[in-house]
N, C-alpha and C positions, 0 to 999 in steps of 0.2 A: 252440355255444361256439367262439370263434375262437382261433387260436394267437397267441402273443406277437407284438407289432408289432416289425418290424425297421426301424430308422431309420439313415440315413447322410447325411452331408453331401456333396452333389454339387459345390458350389462356394461359396467365400467371395466373394460378389460385392463387398462392401465389408468389408475385413478388420476383425474385431472389432466389426462393426456389423450386417451383413446377410449372411445365408447362405441358399442354396437347399437344402431338405431333401427327401429321398425317403423316403416311408413305405410299407411293404409288409406286409400281413398276410393269412393264409390261414385259412379256416374249419376247423372241427374235422375234417371228413371229407376234407380236402384237395381238395375239388371246386371251390373257387373262391378265386382270389387277387385281392386288391384293392390297387391302387397309387394313391397320391395325392402331390401336391407341396405342400410347405409353405414359407412364408417365415418365417425365424427372425430376429427383430429384438431386438437387445440394448438394454436400457434401463438406463443407468448410474445414474440417479437412484434407481430403486427396486431396482436390482441383481437383475434377473431378465429372462428371455427372454419374448417374446410370440410366439406362433405364429399364423400366418394361413393358413387353407386356401386353396389356389389352384384356379382352375377349369381351368387348362391341362392338356393331356394329353400334352404332349411337352416336352422340356427347353428347347428354344429359346423357345417361348412362355412357359414357366414363368419363365425368367430375366427376360423383359421384364415380366411381371406382378408378379414379385417386386420389381423396382425401382420399379414404379408404387406399390406399397404403401409402400415406403420413402419415396417422395416425399410421399405422402399423410400419413404419420405423423411425418415428420422434425421438424416444428415442435413437436408434442406431446412427442416424446422429448427435444428440446432444452430445453423448458420444464420437464421433469421430470414430466410427467403420465403416468400408467400407461395405455397404450393397450389393455392387456388388459381394462380396465374396460368397454370398449365392448361386450364380449360378455357381461357379467354382468347378471343380472336386478336390477331396481330393489330388490327385497326384500332382496338381499344388502347393498346400501348402507344401506338403512333400518335393518336389524338392527344394523349396525355403528354407525350414528349414534345410535340409541336406547341401545345399550350404553354409548356414550360419555356420553350425557346421564345415564344411571343412575349412572355413576361420578362425575359432577359432583354429583349429588344426595348420594352417599355422603360427598363432601368438603364438603358444605354450601354449595356454590356456587349451587345452585338447590334448590328444595324437591322432594321425591319426587313431590308432586302435579303440579308443573310438568313433570317428566320424563314422567309418565303422559299429561298433556295433549298434549305434543308428539307422542308416539307415536300418540295418537288422531287428531290432525290429519293425520298422514301417510297415514292409510288412504285418504282422498279423493285424495291425490296418486297413490297406487298404482293406484287405479281409473281415474284419468285417463290414466295411462301405458298401461294395458291397452287402453283404448278408442282410443288413438292408435297402436296396433300396436307397442307396446313399443319406442320409439325409444331411442337412446343418451342419456346424460345431457345432453350439449350440445344435442342436437335437442329433448329434452324441455324444456329451459330456453327454447328459442326458441318452441316451441309454447305453452308456459305463458304467455308474454307476450301472445300474440295470441288465445288461445282460452279461457284459464282463467276469466276473469270471466263470459263468456257461458255457459260450461259449468256453472258453479256457481250462476248466478243463478236457474235454473229448478228446482233441486233443493230438497228439503224435509227437515226434521229427521225422523229415524226415529221418535222417541218422540211428538212432538207433531203431526207432519204439516204443520207450518207452514213457510213460506218462511224460509230462513236469514237471520238479521238481518245488517245491515252490520257490526255490532260483532263478531259471531262470525266472519264471513268475513275481516275484517281480522286477527283473532287467528290464524286458520288460515293466512292468507297469510304472516304473520310467521314462523310455524313452518316453512313451506315454504322461505322465503328463508333462514332459519337453516340448513336442511338443505343448500341449494345452496351457501351460503357455506362450509360445512364440506367439501363435495365439492370445491370449488375449492382450499381449503386443503390437503386431502389429495391434490391433484393428480389427482383422478378426473375432473374436468371443467375447462373453461376459461372458463365464463361464468355469471353470476348474473342471473336474469330481473329485469327492471324492471317492476313492476306498481304502478299508482297506488292509493293507499289510498282506500277508499270513504268518502264523507262520512257521518258518523253524526249523525243528527238526534236531539238530546237535548232533551226538553222541560224547560223551567224552570217548568212549571206547578206550583203548590203543591198539596198534597193538599187536596181540597175540604173546607172547614170544616164544612159541613153533615153530612158523613159521618164526621167524626172521632170524635164520641161513640160512634157505632155501631161503629166500628173497635175502640175500646178495649173495648167489650162483647164483641166477637167474640174478641179476644185472650184475655180472661179465661176465656171458655168453652173455648177451645182448650187453655189451660193446665190447667184443672181436669179436662178429659176426656182429657188426654194418656195414651198407652198405657203409658208407662214413666217412671221418674224421670228418665232421661236426656232423653227428649223434652220433658218438662215443664220441665226445667232449661234446655234450649236455647231453648224458646219464651219462657221468662221473659227470657232475654238479649235476644231479639229485641224483645219488647214494651217493655222498658225502654230499649233503644237508640232505639226510636221516640219514647218519652216524652222522652228526653234531647234528641234532635235537634229535636223540635217545641218543646221548652222553652227552648233556648238557641241553636239554629241551628248546631250544630257539624257537622263533616263525618263521613262514615262512618269514614274512617281514624282520625280523632281519637277516635271511640268505641272502636275496636279497640285503640288505644294507651293508653287510660286505665288508670291504676293507682290503687289506694286511696290511696297517698301523695300523689297529685295533688290531693286534696281538702284545702283549708286553711281551717279555721274560725277567723275572727278576730273581734275585738270589733265591727268595723263591717260584718260580713257573712261569707258563705261564698264562698270563691274557688276556682276550678278552673283547673288548669294543663292546657292543651290543646296537643298537638303532633302534627304530621303529617309530610309530606315537605318538610323544609326550612323549615317554618313552625311557630312556637310563640307562645303568648300566654297570659296569665293574666287571667281575667275573673271578675267577681262574678256569682253565680248566684242565682236566687230560692230562697227557703226551700222552695218546693214542689218544685223540681227536686232540691234536696238531700235532701228527704224521699223522693223516688223512689229515689235511690241508696242511702239507708239501708234502705229496704224491701227492695231487691234483696239487699243484704248480709245482712240478717236471714233472708231466705228461703234463701240459700245456706248460712248457718250451721246452719239447722235441717233442711235436706234433703240437704246434701252432706257425706259422711263426713269428719270431721276438718277441716272448712273453717276456714282462718285466713288473714289478710292476708299473712303472711310466706311461707307455702308457695304461696299462690295470689294473687300480687300484682296481676294484671290484674282489673279490674272485670268485664269480659265474658269470663272464662275459659271454656273448654270443659269438658264433663263429665269429672270426675276427672283434669283436666290443668291444670298451672299456666300453660299457654300461652293467649294471647288467641285468641278465635275468629277464624278466617281467612276465614270466608265466612258471610254471612247468606243462608239459602236463599230464592232468589227464588220457588220454588214455594210455600213457606209464605206469603210476603207476598202473592202473587197470590191464593191461596186465601182469605186473610183479607179482602183488599179486595173480592173477588167476593162474599163473604158479606154485605157491607154493602149490596149492591144498587146500588153506584155504577156509573156508565157507564164503559166502557173501562178496567177495572182493570189490564189488562196494559200500559197506557201509562205507568204511574207506577213509577219506581224508588224505592229507599229514600231517595234524596236529596230527594225531594219534601217531606219533613218539614222539612228545612232551609229549603227555599223557602217553606214555610208560615209558619215563624217570621219570615223576612224580610218577607214580605208583610204579616203581622199587625202587625209593628213599624212598617212604613211607614204602614199604615192608622191606627195609633195616634198618628201625627204625628212619629215619630222621623225625623231627617235621614238621608238616604241615606249620607252619609259617616260618620256616627256608627255606623250599622248595619254599614258596611264595616269599621270599626275593631273593633267588638265581635265580628263573625263572621270576622275575619281575611282579608278579601278585598281590602283596600286596596292600592293600588300604593305603591311606596317613597316617592314624593313625598308622597302623602297621609299616610303614616305619619309622615314627617318633619314635615310641617306641623302635624299634630295630636298630636305627641308629648307636649305638655303636658296633654293630656286624660287625667286619671287614671282608674283603674278605677271608682271610686265615681261619678264624674261620668258616665261612659259608661253605667253601670247605670241611673242616674236618668233619663237621656235616653231610653234604649231602652224602659224600662218606665214612663215618666212618666204615660201615660194609661191604664195598666192598673189595674183595681180592686185594692185591697189584698187582698181575699179570694181573688182569682185567683192571687196570688203567695205567700200564706201556706201553710205546710205543713199538709196534711190529716192526719187520723189514719190509721194504717196500715189499708188496706182489710181488712174482715173476711173477704172471700173468700179471702185468702191463708192464713188459719188459722195465723197466726204467734202466738207467745207475746207476752204484754204486757210482758215484761221487756226492758230495754235501750233 
């Protein structure tokens, strides 16, 4: 156990900015006394001192070394950056940053899940920092620019053992850049790394038509054999999202946003209001698709406690929650697709059912611009040009070569075990 440290100012080298400090302490049995020189730098922006241990063993050299440290850090001090952060571990900054994100989640600026994901993404950055011998934040930013992509390209996901996808790595890099921007804003660092986004190859291949009946059979068995009411409920959501996307070519986000009030039954057909990020449209839908939505509602009314459209306005709400589902489990989808025996099931995202609808409509003879209008993919010029094409005409063109029995509503499937009322 050592005795209390004695500290004194030897000289104010630059008044109110830089001082040379002498520190002396003795161990408990008075057998050894240790002396060291420190440079004390005042940081007006953060209103605290920063102390730097000097290597010099005499006052003359210590003064010179002290001034060298001032020259090195004067720019950072002038810009208001905390030079004391140079000696802090990366985990300290990460914990502070994650705490800030959690506060944002509490204020509903981001979702709690997003805050959790950001924290998860920063684990890899900390490992990279350790492998690079724990550099300062600015040096870490520089190393990140030149080494990160190669460092991460050979690593694999812990759960699956597969090489990390470009999409995941881009999301991870975005979280890292968000962290570096925050560090600069807090004046802990002075630079943000510039890293190119990896190109994500997304297939527009439609779900293979020959495997579609088998997929629906697989989803039925999965729902019937679900381990709990919640799992069966969520799988029903997933199955009917697939049926909806394959039936009218809507987007995943448009499914998530759907509310029961968006269904409008008119004399000339059933219409559906679809809305996503900055896009909205109302289209007529086949009776068969309308029947799917009614079957889903009846299922929820009979299996979900006190289910009603007022308390649970979203069509694809989560179990016991009025909120719309925020995520369709890719693991479930891949398992269902693999069970069909189709090749390369991992290559197909949920959007492949939208592509299936568009491909089928093209094969049925519908004009590409007509399909673009129906599916909400047209550019503004196309929308303006074809603004006189009303909903019923679009419907007739898209489904003009589809047999009537393929559009008519079927009876509620017996496997759902729903009541015959309603």
